[in-house]
N, C-alpha and C positions, 0 to 999 in steps of 0.2 A: 716165558709165557702162561705159568701157574699166577706169578704176580701180577700182572697185566689182567686176568681174569679175578684174583681176589680186589682188585681197584675195580672194577669193574661192579663187581658183588658190593662193596662197599658206598659206590657213587648210584647204586640202585636200592639200596634201601635207606641212604642219607634221601633222596626221591623222594621216596614214598614216606618216611615218617615226616618231613615237610611238608608233602600234600598230606596227611592225616591231619598233621598240627593244626595247615589252614582250614582243614574244613572242620576243623572240633571248633576253632576260634570262629568261622562263619557262622554256625550253627548255636552258638553260645549268641554270638550277636543278634540272632533273628528270630532266640527268644525272649531277649531281651527288650526287643522293638514290640513285640505284641503286648506289652505290660505298659499300660497309663503310668501315666505319675503316680497316682496313690498308689496303685498296685508294685510301683516300683520301691514307693516309701517304704509300706507293709512290707516287704521283702528284705531291704534293706533290716529295719528293724526286726525281723524273725532270725534274721543269721544273727544279727545280737544279742539275741535271746538265748541262742542254741550255743555261742560261746561264752555266756557269761555261765551259764548251764553246765560247763566242760570244764574252764576254768577260774569260774569265779572264787572258789573258796582259796584260789593260790594270789589272787591278784587283792584280796580285802583289806584296808587300809588297817584293820584288828582284828584280831582273833573272832571268829564269829560265834563263840562259848567263851570269851571271854568277860568275866564280872567286875566291876570297880564300884562295892557300896560310894565310894565317897562321889559318883559320878551318878549319881540314877535322876533319871528324868530330867535331865539336859537339855535344855531348849534348844534349836538348832545355833550351832558356833561354825567358826572355823578351824579347831577341831574336830568336830561331829557335826558335819553340814546334814546331816539330820536328825540331832539329838541321838538321845542315849534311854532304853526302855526302862523299867523298872528296876531290873537286875543292873544297871549301870552297864548295862552291852552297849556297844556303839550299831545304833538302825541300818546305818550304809550299808557295813558288813556283814550284818544279816539279811539285810536285801538280796546283797551280791551271791551271795550263799545258798541263799535259799532256794530258785529256780530249781537247782540241780536237782535236792529234791523232789519238789512236786515235778519239775518233766520229768526228770527221771522215771518212777512212778508213772506217772500218764503214758508215756513210752510203753512201757516191760507191759503197761495190762492192755496198754491197747491194743498190743502183736500179739499176743494170749487171748485175746478178743477175738481177732482175723482168724487165728491158728484153730482155734474150734468152729467159729460161725460159720467159715466159707469151707469147710469140708460138709458138714451138715447142713450147707445151705445147698450146694450141690446134688446131695440124696436129697433131700425133699423136692427139690426143683426140677429133678433130673426123674422123680420115680412116682411124680407125684400124675395121677391117673394112669400107670399104669398097668400092662394087665396079671402080671405077674402080684398075687394077694399079699403075699409078705412083706413086699418091699414098698404097696402101696401103704402099706399096714405102718413099716416104718416110717414115711410122710409124712399120715396125717399123725401120725402119735408124738414125731418130732414137732410138730405145728401146734396139736395140741400145748404139749411143756411151755411153748412159748408162752401161750395164750395164759396158764398158771402164772409163769414166773413174771413176765409182764404187768398183772395184776395189781401186784403191789406197787408203791413208789419206790422209784429208784435211789433216793435216798432212806425211807426209812428200810429197807429191804438190803442196801451196805451196810446201816447200822448194827442190822440184825448179826448179819456176818460179822462184822469184826466183832460185835460183842459174843460169840458164840464161840468163835478161835482166837479173841485173845486181842491187844493190841500192838505196833506194830508194823514198820513198813511192808513185810511181806503178805502179812493178813491183807494190809489197805491193797495191796495189788490185787491177791485173789479175789477180792470185796466189787473192787472197779472192773474186774476183767468180767468175772460172772455177770454183771449184770448192765453189760457194755456187749456179751456175746450176740442177745437176741437181735440187734439193729443189724448186723451182720448176714448173719444165717437169713433175716428177710430179702435184704437186699440182695444177696447172692443168687438167692431162692428167684426172687423176681426178674434177673439177669437170667439165669437161667432157666425158666420157663420161656422166653421172647428168643431166648440163642438158639436153644433144642428146634425149634422151625425151622432153623436156616438152613439153604441145599448143601454146607460143605459138615454139618453135623450128621445128616442123612446119609452124605459120602462115606465119612468115617464108618456108620454102619454098616454100609455094605462094603464095605474091605475085609471085614471080619474083627472090626475092634470091639470089645465087652465093651458096656454100656457106661460100667464107671470109668472104664479109661476113655471113652467120651467126652465123660464129663469134665474130669479131671486134666486130660492132657488136652483136649481139643475146647472144650466152652468155661473153663474155666479161666483160663490166661484173659479171652476176648471180654471178661468181669471185669479182670481189673484194674479197668481203669474207672472206673465209678467206686470200684472199693478204695482206690487211692484217696482219691476223694472225699470221702467218708470219713477216711483215716487219719486224715488233720483235722476237722468239726470232731471229731469222738477225742482227740488225744485234746484239746482246749476242754471240752467238756468234763474228762478225768481229770483236769489240773484243778474245777471249778469245783469237783465231789472232793477232789482228797483234799484240798483246801476245810471246804466243809467239816468234811469229815474232824478234820484236826482243829476248827473252832469248837465243836462239841465235845472233845476230849476222846475223839476217840479211833484218831487216825496218829497221825504220829507227835511220838512222847517227846517232851523239853529232857535236855536242850541243844537239840537237834534244829536248826533254823526251816521253819516252813510260816509260808505266809501266812495260811489258816491261823497256826497256835500263835504266831505276832501279832495279825488283829484282835481273836481272844484274848490276850495278854493286857494288850492294850485299850480293848473299849471302852473297860470302866474307867478311865482317866479322862474318856472325850471331855464330860460334864465338867469335869474338874481344869479345864483346858490346856492339858497336855494331847493336844489332838494331832503332834505327830509320830509319834507310838502306832497310831491305827492306820494315818491315812496314808501313810507313804507304800505299806506294804498291801491296803486294798487295792489304790493306783496302779502295781506294781502287777497284782493280779489280775485287774481289768484289762491290761495292757497284753500281757499273756492270753487271754483267754479269747480276746478281739483279735488278734495278732494270728493266732490259729485258724480259728476259723474265719476267714481274710481268705488264707492263703488255699485252704477249699476250693473258695472261686477259683485263686490265681492258677492251681495247679487243673482244673478242667479246659481253664484260657487254653491253657500250656500244650493242653493235651488236644487240642483240637487248632488241627493248621489252618481249617477255613478263615478261621473267626481271628482278625488280627487288629489291633488298636493301633491306627496312626497319630504320631501327638502331634498338636498343631502346634508350629512354630513362627516365629517371624520372618521375614526374607532375609538372610545375612547380605553382604556386598558385595558379595560373590556369588547368590542366586540372584539380583536384582536385573531386573529385562535392561536389553538397552532401549534406549529413545525412540528407535526407528522402529522396531518390533512392536514396540509400546503402540507408537503410531498407527500402527499395522494392522496388529489386533483391535484398536479402539473402531478402524472405518469398516473392520471385517466383523464389528460386531454390530455398528450403525445399521450397516447394507442387511445382518441379518435380522435386528430388529424392523427394519421398512419393509424387507420382506413379510414380516409376520405379522404386517398392521397391513397389505396390500394383501395377502389370504384371508384374514378375518373381513375386511371390508366387503372382500366378491362374495363369500362367505352369505354373511349377514345381506346383500344383495340377493345371491339366489334364496333362501329363505321367507324374504319379503314378499316374492316372486311364488314363490310356493305357497305363500298363505293365500295371496291373491287367488292364483288358479282354482287353490280348495273355495274359497268363497263363491265361485263362480260355478264351481260344478255344483255346491251344495247347492247353490240359486238354482240353477238348471234343470236338477235333479227333482228339487220339488215342485217346479212348474211341471215336468212332465208326468211326476208322482202326482198331481192334480189333475193332469188332462186325461190320462191314463182310468184316473178310478171315474170323473165324469164320460168318458168314452164308456167303461164299463158298466154302469151304473144305467145308460142310456141302452145300451144294448141290452140288460138284462128287462127294460121297461117294455122296450119294443115287442120282446118276446112273447107269442103268443103262448096263454095263461101263466103270466109272471106272476110270482107273489111273493112276500112278503122273506119267509125263507130262503130265495133265489140270492138275494144280498149278499154278501160275505160279512160278516163278521166285523172284520178291518176298519170297511166305510163306515159302519157304524160307531165306533169306539173314534173315530177320525172326527164326525162330528159331535162328538159326546152324548150321544142319547143311547140310555141302556133299559128304560122302561120299556114294552112292549107296546104300551099304549101309544106313546110317543115315538116309536118305531111307525106303527099300522097310521098314523094321524101323518107323519111325514110320507109315507111311504102313495099313501093314495093323492097327497097335495103333490111328490115329485111323475106319478101317473099324469095328473090334468096337464102339467108343468109337459111332458111329452108329447100328450094328445097336441095342445093348442102350437105348438114347435112342429106340429107334422104338416108338410107342404100339402096345399089343394089338389085337390083331384088324386091324391094317392092312398087308396084300402086301409083305411084301421087295418093292422095286423091282429086286433083284439076282437073286431067283429068280423060275423058272419060273413062270406063270401054271398052274392045276389043266387036268386033259384036259377036262373042258366046255366050259372058257371058250373053251380054243381050235379047239374043236368049233365052240362060238359063233362065234368069231370066220372059222372059213373058213366 
């Protein structure tokens, strides 16, 4: 009985492991399908750079620091595909070994920048505008310190720090980390400012969590996606800054293989025709910085499930549509096209009828307006004691008469016409009634 139970447990564990492997495989395929061809190529180059940085010195064809004075400034050939430098060292071997130095310094410096900048960003963002005066002063003091640090040019500040502490990989790491931590501090602060207004943050405070606990336990994890995107870009910038410091002699000292130092040593030979000493390190440096910069966008795409790039491809033989299905699809498309044309024609006809009706209504409205104006003027003129002021202003505006003298002349003229058009035998309302009628009225 116990043996059977053990077998059941083994089958269950095997089934769970197979399900987990299948789920992981599907998730990897799903992430890969979100990327375009360009992103996939950049990802392959990124992995290649990491592999070279890890095992580069062990796979180089020659020792990266071995100098052969008899092979100085040899042009590219079969033995040395990228030539040799002024000391007779194989350029290809140094190129394979150099990414370890630059990438390792950049990764360590960026990690320190995040470790320093992220906690300070949480404090500066969560306590900005806080009721407690001490915490508000800490937040404002941190921001003012950032303003002072970022007032200096990045490269100049890094050179000053290295000059104070001395050259060497450790001091370069410290200098690069110091000039980059304000980036993560401001980035985390901006994320915390928006996240602290979310309902779950208020709920965490209501449950009795401390302010720092809410900031580090609930808000900071939700800010990591944006921070990770910036990490890749900052690593590329750190590689470039490390190479720049070595180029001016304030970074890694020779004979350690480093891209900036290689470019500096070969720059003076460019004018004499030995271009390979500086050109190949420069191309590799540009490729590494570009790869890490684009990886930031790729990380952002992978962390947004709603965005998915559907790669375009031609139909394979197994995906081709059958002739009958093609004919049916063509017939359906033609029918839908005809229905669309018929609907458009019907709509055009309705629009034309509407325009004609609108024109008739406008014409009829104008005629009615003219008749109404005429009847209004006639009624005013027939009224006893009518004068110029009784005619509305819009009638004068319609006639184009503005001057008061012209209005009086037109009024007299209209009165004469009204008296002429009055039927015979009908008393004029303007005239006084006969004496007999006055007496009867009295």
